[in-house]
Residue, then its C-alpha position, 0 to 999 in steps of 0.5 A: m500500500i505504501v509503495i502504491l501511495t508513493s508511486i501516486i504521489i510521485a506521479l502527481i508531482v511529475i504530472g503537475m510539473l509538466v502541466i505547470a511548464h506547459e501552461f506557463g508557456h501560454f501564460i508568459v507569452a500571453k502576458k508579454s503580448g498584452i493579453w489579460v490572463e484571468e486564471f492560471a489553473v493546475g488540474m481540472g474540475k472544482k476549485i480546491l485552492s485559489k489565490q488572486i495575485g494581481e489581475t490573475e487568479y491562480t487555482l488548484r483544481l480537484f482532478p490533477l490531470g491537465g490545466f489551463c490558462r483562461m484568457h480574456g475574450e478567448m471565446e470568439d463570442g466573448e467580450i472583445d477589447d484591447r486585452s482580449f485574446f481575439a483582439k490580437s493578430v494571428p501571429v501573436r495568437l499562434a505564438v501563445m498557442a505554440a508556447g505551451p508545447f515549446m515549454n514542454f520541449v525546453l523542460a525535456i532538454i533541461m531534464i535530459f541535461g541534468i540526467s546526462a551531466t550526473s551519469y553518462i552519455i552513450e555515443p555511436e562510436v565503436t570501441a569493441i567488436q563482437e565476433g560473429y555479428p555483422a560488424a565483424q563481417i564488414g570489418l568495422q574498426e575501433g574509432d569508427v562512428v555510425y554516421s547514418i542509417n539508410g541515409k538518415r543522419i545519426h547523432i546519438y546512440d539512442e537514435m540508432q537503438n530506436f531505429m534498430y528496435q523498429n527495423g528488426g532484422t530488415p537489411i539496412e545501409l550503414g554509413i560509417l565515418r572513418d578518417g573523415s570519409v563516410y563508407l556505406y555498408e549493406i548489412t542485415p542486423q542479427y538477432s541476439e537471444e541474450t538481449g532479445s533484439y537485433l544487433v549490428g554487433f559492437t560496443p558503443k563509446v561511453v562518456t562520463g557526465l559533466f558532474a559525474d564521478s570520473v572513471e578511469g579509462y573513460e573520457e569526460a563529457s564537455v558542456l557542449d557535448t552534454i547540450e548537444y546530446s540533450y538536444f538530439a535526445m529530445l528530438n529523438y523522443i519527439k520523433v518516437t512519440a509522433q510515430g507512436l501517437a500516429r499509430v495510436f490515433t490510427f488504431t494500429a498500435s499495440q496496447d503495450e505502446y500507449g497508456g493513460p494515468i494508471s500506466i503513468i503511475q505504474v511506470v513512475g513507480d517502477s522507475y522509482e523502485v528500481g532506482i531506490s534499490y541502488s540509491v536515492k540519486a538513481a531513483i531521482q534520475n530514473v524519475v526525471y528520465v520518465a518525466a523528460v519522456l512524458s514532457a516530450n510526449l505532452g508537447v507532441l500530443n498537444l501539437f497534433p491538429i485535433p480540435a480542443l488541443d493546441g495543435g487544433r487551435i493552431l490549425l484553425l489560426l493558420i486557416e484564418g491567416i490564409r482566409r484573412k478572416p476567422l471561421p464563422v463562430e458557429m462552425e468553429n464552436r462545432i469543430q471544437y466540440a467535435g474535437f472535445l468529444f473525440l478526446m473524451g472518447f479517446m481518454v475513455f478508450v485509454m483508461y479501459t486499456d489501462i484497466t485491462k492491463i492490470l486485470 
């Protein structure tokens, strides 16, 4: 019971951080644009805490999933004056809508930087060859760097792992950087019974983090190395999330690929338990890693062009910009309502999937 309660508390803290970061993006851009933000809310449903600071009411609501910034005149049929949302130009409103997902991406980079700086970074550079695998067969050498796969540039080892996971045992073209030149090799990844995955067959380079303890025989990452890794790791999360959500919304994903609040609590709890069995530091790193992935997920999800999400509103604003006039109020309200119903139905579907996983 204590373990479950701990998992729930940690998961709520993580979700709260992501929501605050997201809504802060909307909030700060709106404020800087002269829009009156009437309420900054964390959670949904009934208010349980409220405090008025200046012209904005800050509230904590009953259900700790989600949040919102209520801006003056945000509904087209609402009051319009100089400080209302719809009194601003299309570019300003686009910036306000995009700022929420953007802040989630920024938060993900910050979290990844913290994890990388206090642990290690894995680079797609060959340090050892495993006999009997394609790497040995094509003559890879120590110091070779995986530069591309099927013509797509690889910057970090995580990108290669993700590609290999999705590709399976299909033949690939491997671009290897050696002595300033890129050499192309056609290989077929080999299945490993030990790891349960398909491998090229080499040991990648491990670099100790900026603030991690030095390890004899290992190089130490620089500030620029850590920033670069954090940036490309965040982009990799975005890519994986976008691909996954596309499969979810087209109902081609397996149940193991997605989850709702119950799955989030379970993943956060499992990460914490595994980490705490080693040390408090490891537990924090594990939870922060999950939070970074979730932050990128939240940013990508909100950019999907579904009405009632930021991406849906961005799409309508782009249409308004092309038409040089907004859609009819009644039409936009219907579109938003249809999007809301879709999201509610999707949430019920995800919750049902969560429940079936634990039964």
